[in-house]
MIDOSE-1310 file (N, C-alpha, C; in nm, 2 decimals, decimal comma, always signed):
residues 140
mlai	-2,66/+1,08/+2,04/-2,52/+1,10/+2,08/-2,49/+1,01/+2,19; -2,37/+0,94/+2,18/-2,33/+0,85/+2,28/-2,23/+0,92/+2,37; -2,24/+0,89/+2,50/-2,14/+0,93/+2,60/-2,06/+0,81/+2,64; -1,93/+0,82/+2,64/-1,84/+0,71/+2,67/-1,75/+0,75/+2,79
ilir	-1,75/+0,67/+2,89/-1,67/+0,71/+3,01/-1,57/+0,59/+3,04; -1,45/+0,63/+3,06/-1,35/+0,53/+3,10/-1,36/+0,50/+3,25; -1,39/+0,38/+3,28/-1,41/+0,34/+3,42/-1,28/+0,28/+3,48; -1,22/+0,19/+3,41/-1,10/+0,13/+3,47/-0,97/+0,20/+3,40
grer	-0,87/+0,21/+3,48/-0,75/+0,28/+3,43/-0,67/+0,19/+3,33; -0,58/+0,26/+3,26/-0,49/+0,19/+3,16/-0,36/+0,16/+3,23; -0,36/+0,04/+3,29/-0,24/+0,00/+3,36/-0,15/-0,08/+3,28; -0,04/-0,13/+3,34/+0,06/-0,21/+3,27/+0,01/-0,34/+3,21
gtpa	-0,09/-0,40/+3,27/-0,14/-0,52/+3,22/-0,24/-0,51/+3,11; -0,28/-0,39/+3,07/-0,37/-0,37/+2,96/-0,31/-0,40/+2,83; -0,37/-0,49/+2,75/-0,32/-0,53/+2,62/-0,30/-0,41/+2,52; -0,20/-0,42/+2,43/-0,17/-0,31/+2,34/-0,29/-0,27/+2,25
pikg	-0,37/-0,37/+2,19/-0,48/-0,33/+2,10/-0,59/-0,25/+2,18; -0,61/-0,28/+2,31/-0,71/-0,21/+2,38/-0,66/-0,07/+2,41; -0,53/-0,05/+2,44/-0,47/+0,08/+2,46/-0,48/+0,16/+2,34; -0,46/+0,10/+2,22/-0,47/+0,17/+2,10/-0,61/+0,22/+2,07
tldl	-0,71/+0,13/+2,10/-0,85/+0,17/+2,08/-0,89/+0,28/+2,18; -0,84/+0,28/+2,30/-0,87/+0,38/+2,39/-0,81/+0,52/+2,35; -0,69/+0,51/+2,28/-0,63/+0,63/+2,23/-0,72/+0,69/+2,12; -0,77/+0,60/+2,03/-0,85/+0,65/+1,92/-0,98/+0,71/+1,97
lkll	-1,03/+0,66/+2,09/-1,15/+0,72/+2,15/-1,12/+0,84/+2,23; -0,99/+0,88/+2,24/-0,95/+0,99/+2,32/-0,97/+0,98/+2,47; -0,97/+0,85/+2,52/-0,99/+0,83/+2,66/-0,85/+0,80/+2,72; -0,79/+0,90/+2,78/-0,66/+0,88/+2,83/-0,65/+0,86/+2,98
kknn	-0,75/+0,92/+3,06/-0,74/+0,90/+3,20/-0,87/+0,85/+3,25; -0,87/+0,79/+3,37/-0,98/+0,74/+3,44/-1,08/+0,85/+3,46; -1,21/+0,82/+3,45/-1,32/+0,91/+3,47/-1,33/+1,02/+3,37; -1,27/+1,00/+3,25/-1,28/+1,09/+3,14/-1,40/+1,05/+3,06
cvlf	-1,47/+1,15/+3,00/-1,59/+1,13/+2,92/-1,57/+1,19/+2,78; -1,61/+1,12/+2,68/-1,61/+1,18/+2,54/-1,75/+1,15/+2,48; -1,78/+1,24/+2,38/-1,91/+1,23/+2,31/-1,89/+1,20/+2,17; -1,96/+1,10/+2,11/-1,95/+1,06/+1,97/-2,09/+1,03/+1,92
ksnp	-2,10/+1,05/+1,79/-2,23/+1,01/+1,72/-2,21/+0,86/+1,69; -2,32/+0,78/+1,70/-2,31/+0,64/+1,69/-2,30/+0,60/+1,54; -2,21/+0,51/+1,51/-2,19/+0,45/+1,38/-2,13/+0,31/+1,40; -2,13/+0,22/+1,29/-2,09/+0,09/+1,31/-1,94/+0,07/+1,35
alqg	-1,86/+0,16/+1,30/-1,72/+0,15/+1,34/-1,70/+0,18/+1,49; -1,77/+0,27/+1,54/-1,77/+0,31/+1,69/-1,82/+0,19/+1,77; -1,93/+0,13/+1,72/-1,98/+0,01/+1,79/-1,88/-0,10/+1,80; -1,81/-0,12/+1,70/-1,70/-0,23/+1,70/-1,59/-0,19/+1,80
mlqk	-1,55/-0,06/+1,81/-1,45/-0,02/+1,90/-1,50/-0,04/+2,05; -1,63/+0,00/+2,07/-1,69/-0,02/+2,20/-1,69/-0,16/+2,25; -1,72/-0,25/+2,16/-1,72/-0,40/+2,19/-1,58/-0,44/+2,23; -1,48/-0,38/+2,17/-1,35/-0,42/+2,20/-1,30/-0,38/+2,34
vkdy	-1,35/-0,26/+2,38/-1,30/-0,21/+2,51/-1,41/-0,21/+2,61; -1,51/-0,30/+2,60/-1,63/-0,30/+2,69/-1,59/-0,34/+2,83; -1,47/-0,40/+2,85/-1,43/-0,43/+2,99/-1,36/-0,31/+3,06; -1,35/-0,20/+2,99/-1,29/-0,08/+3,05/-1,37/+0,04/+3,05
vtwg	-1,48/+0,05/+2,97/-1,56/+0,17/+2,96/-1,71/+0,13/+2,98; -1,79/+0,24/+3,00/-1,93/+0,23/+3,00/-1,99/+0,34/+2,91; -2,10/+0,31/+2,84/-2,15/+0,40/+2,74/-2,30/+0,39/+2,74; -2,36/+0,50/+2,68/-2,51/+0,50/+2,67/-2,55/+0,63/+2,59
elsd	-2,68/+0,64/+2,57/-2,73/+0,76/+2,50/-2,75/+0,88/+2,59; -2,69/+0,99/+2,55/-2,70/+1,11/+2,64/-2,82/+1,19/+2,60; -2,89/+1,24/+2,71/-3,01/+1,33/+2,69/-2,96/+1,48/+2,68; -3,05/+1,56/+2,63/-3,02/+1,70/+2,61/-3,00/+1,78/+2,74
ptyk	-3,08/+1,76/+2,84/-3,06/+1,83/+2,97/-2,92/+1,79/+3,03; -2,89/+1,66/+3,03/-2,76/+1,62/+3,08/-2,64/+1,68/+3,00; -2,66/+1,69/+2,87/-2,56/+1,74/+2,78/-2,53/+1,89/+2,82; -2,64/+1,96/+2,85/-2,62/+2,11/+2,89/-2,55/+2,12/+3,02
vlle	-2,59/+2,03/+3,12/-2,52/+2,04/+3,25/-2,38/+2,00/+3,24; -2,34/+1,90/+3,15/-2,21/+1,86/+3,13/-2,13/+1,97/+3,07; -2,18/+2,05/+2,97/-2,11/+2,16/+2,91/-2,09/+2,27/+3,01; -2,19/+2,31/+3,09/-2,19/+2,42/+3,18/-2,08/+2,39/+3,29
krgk	-2,09/+2,27/+3,35/-2,00/+2,25/+3,47/-1,87/+2,19/+3,44; -1,85/+2,11/+3,33/-1,73/+2,05/+3,30/-1,66/+2,08/+3,17; -1,73/+2,16/+3,09/-1,67/+2,19/+2,96/-1,55/+2,29/+2,97; -1,43/+2,25/+2,92/-1,32/+2,34/+2,93/-1,30/+2,41/+2,79
lfeg	-1,28/+2,54/+2,80/-1,27/+2,61/+2,67/-1,13/+2,58/+2,61; -1,13/+2,57/+2,48/-1,01/+2,54/+2,41/-0,95/+2,68/+2,37; -0,83/+2,71/+2,43/-0,77/+2,85/+2,41/-0,64/+2,84/+2,33; -0,60/+2,73/+2,29/-0,47/+2,71/+2,22/-0,48/+2,75/+2,08
plmd	-0,37/+2,73/+2,00/-0,38/+2,76/+1,86/-0,45/+2,65/+1,79; -0,51/+2,68/+1,67/-0,58/+2,58/+1,60/-0,49/+2,48/+1,53; -0,37/+2,53/+1,49/-0,27/+2,45/+1,42/-0,13/+2,49/+1,47; -0,03/+2,40/+1,45/+0,10/+2,44/+1,49/+0,16/+2,54/+1,40
rhnk	+0,27/+2,60/+1,43/+0,33/+2,71/+1,35/+0,37/+2,67/+1,21; +0,38/+2,54/+1,18/+0,42/+2,50/+1,05/+0,30/+2,45/+0,97; +0,18/+2,46/+1,03/+0,05/+2,42/+0,96/+0,06/+2,27/+0,92; +0,12/+2,19/+1,01/+0,13/+2,05/+0,98/+0,03/+1,97/+1,06
ysyn	+0,01/+2,01/+1,19/-0,08/+1,94/+1,28/-0,19/+2,03/+1,32; -0,31/+1,98/+1,32/-0,43/+2,05/+1,38/-0,47/+1,99/+1,51; -0,52/+2,07/+1,60/-0,56/+2,03/+1,74/-0,71/+2,00/+1,74; -0,74/+1,90/+1,83/-0,88/+1,86/+1,84/-0,96/+1,95/+1,93
ysei	-1,08/+2,00/+1,88/-1,17/+2,07/+1,96/-1,31/+2,05/+1,91; -1,41/+2,09/+1,99/-1,55/+2,08/+1,94/-1,60/+2,22/+1,95; -1,67/+2,26/+1,84/-1,73/+2,40/+1,84/-1,88/+2,39/+1,87; -1,93/+2,45/+1,98/-2,07/+2,44/+2,02/-2,11/+2,58/+2,05
ngqk	-2,21/+2,63/+1,98/-2,27/+2,76/+2,00/-2,16/+2,87/+1,98; -2,07/+2,85/+1,89/-1,97/+2,95/+1,86/-1,85/+2,95/+1,95; -1,85/+2,86/+2,05/-1,74/+2,85/+2,15/-1,66/+2,72/+2,12; -1,53/+2,72/+2,14/-1,45/+2,60/+2,11/-1,42/+2,54/+2,25
yksy	-1,46/+2,41/+2,26/-1,44/+2,33/+2,38/-1,34/+2,22/+2,35; -1,27/+2,17/+2,46/-1,18/+2,06/+2,44/-1,27/+1,94/+2,42; -1,22/+1,83/+2,36/-1,30/+1,72/+2,31/-1,33/+1,62/+2,42; -1,29/+1,64/+2,54/-1,31/+1,55/+2,65/-1,36/+1,63/+2,77
ftln	-1,42/+1,55/+2,86/-1,47/+1,61/+2,99/-1,41/+1,53/+3,10; -1,35/+1,60/+3,20/-1,29/+1,53/+3,32/-1,40/+1,53/+3,43; -1,43/+1,42/+3,47/-1,54/+1,40/+3,57/-1,48/+1,35/+3,71; -1,56/+1,37/+3,81/-1,52/+1,32/+3,94/-1,57/+1,17/+3,95
pprk	-1,52/+1,10/+4,05/-1,58/+0,97/+4,08/-1,72/+0,99/+4,12; -1,81/+0,89/+4,09/-1,95/+0,91/+4,12/-1,98/+0,91/+4,27; -2,07/+1,00/+4,31/-2,12/+0,99/+4,45/-2,20/+0,86/+4,47; -2,18/+0,80/+4,58/-2,24/+0,67/+4,62/-2,19/+0,55/+4,53
gfgr	-2,08/+0,57/+4,46/-2,01/+0,46/+4,40/-2,07/+0,42/+4,26; -2,01/+0,32/+4,20/-2,05/+0,27/+4,07/-2,16/+0,17/+4,08; -2,17/+0,10/+4,18/-2,28/+0,00/+4,19/-2,24/-0,10/+4,29; -2,33/-0,20/+4,31/-2,32/-0,29/+4,42/-2,19/-0,38/+4,40
kgik	-2,17/-0,42/+4,27/-2,06/-0,52/+4,25/-1,93/-0,45/+4,20; -1,92/-0,32/+4,18/-1,80/-0,25/+4,15/-1,77/-0,24/+4,01; -1,64/-0,21/+3,98/-1,60/-0,18/+3,84/-1,54/-0,30/+3,76; -1,56/-0,42/+3,81/-1,51/-0,53/+3,74/-1,61/-0,62/+3,68
vafq	-1,74/-0,58/+3,69/-1,85/-0,66/+3,65/-1,94/-0,58/+3,55; -2,00/-0,64/+3,46/-2,09/-0,57/+3,36/-2,21/-0,51/+3,43; -2,26/-0,41/+3,36/-2,38/-0,33/+3,42/-2,50/-0,42/+3,43; -2,52/-0,51/+3,34/-2,64/-0,60/+3,34/-2,63/-0,69/+3,46
agga	-2,51/-0,72/+3,51/-2,49/-0,81/+3,63/-2,48/-0,73/+3,76; -2,50/-0,60/+3,76/-2,49/-0,52/+3,88/-2,37/-0,44/+3,90; -2,28/-0,44/+3,80/-2,16/-0,37/+3,81/-2,16/-0,24/+3,73; -2,05/-0,20/+3,67/-2,04/-0,06/+3,61/-2,00/-0,06/+3,47
lgyr	-1,96/-0,17/+3,41/-1,90/-0,18/+3,27/-2,00/-0,21/+3,17; -1,98/-0,16/+3,05/-2,06/-0,20/+2,93/-2,17/-0,10/+2,90; -2,26/-0,15/+2,82/-2,37/-0,06/+2,77/-2,48/-0,04/+2,88; -2,52/+0,09/+2,90/-2,62/+0,13/+3,00/-2,74/+0,19/+2,95
geki	-2,74/+0,23/+2,82/-2,86/+0,29/+2,77/-2,88/+0,43/+2,83; -3,01/+0,46/+2,86/-3,04/+0,59/+2,92/-2,99/+0,61/+3,06; -2,95/+0,51/+3,13/-2,91/+0,52/+3,27/-2,77/+0,59/+3,28; -2,70/+0,61/+3,16/-2,58/+0,69/+3,16/-2,60/+0,83/+3,21
ndli	-2,72/+0,88/+3,19/-2,75/+1,02/+3,24/-2,74/+1,03/+3,39; -2,79/+0,92/+3,46/-2,79/+0,92/+3,61/-2,64/+0,92/+3,66; -2,56/+0,84/+3,59/-2,42/+0,83/+3,63/-2,35/+0,96/+3,61; -2,37/+1,02/+3,49/-2,30/+1,15/+3,46/-2,35/+1,26/+3,56
ermv	-2,47/+1,26/+3,60/-2,52/+1,36/+3,70/-2,46/+1,34/+3,83; -2,43/+1,21/+3,87/-2,36/+1,19/+3,99/-2,21/+1,22/+3,99; -2,15/+1,22/+3,86/-2,01/+1,25/+3,85/-1,98/+1,40/+3,82; -2,08/+1,48/+3,79/-2,05/+1,62/+3,76/-2,02/+1,70/+3,88
């Protein structure tokens, strides 16, 4: 399972195709986290928004901590009153959670070079692999 975190905000200078891809990924605010299963279509979307997000493989202990501390219960209706639109939620262990997690900025910052540089170059953006778990634990 991949954890995707929006690092840079969606400001006026952000191109429309990138805003559209962030909408499809349900990343609306800075420091929001969403979870997806990996597939080729998702990999293409991540390559498109790699200058705005960071992602990596989530471990089971970190997933449990994320659910316990930041999981918001979904308490609204499942569909609107006309049965036209359904609302997004994730069902885990019989409980319905919202499909995103709101995180704090990380303690001790994102890295030496900040949020405008790729992770491989010492920054915060792009693919991190297993090190996403360290970042999430600092943000919870």
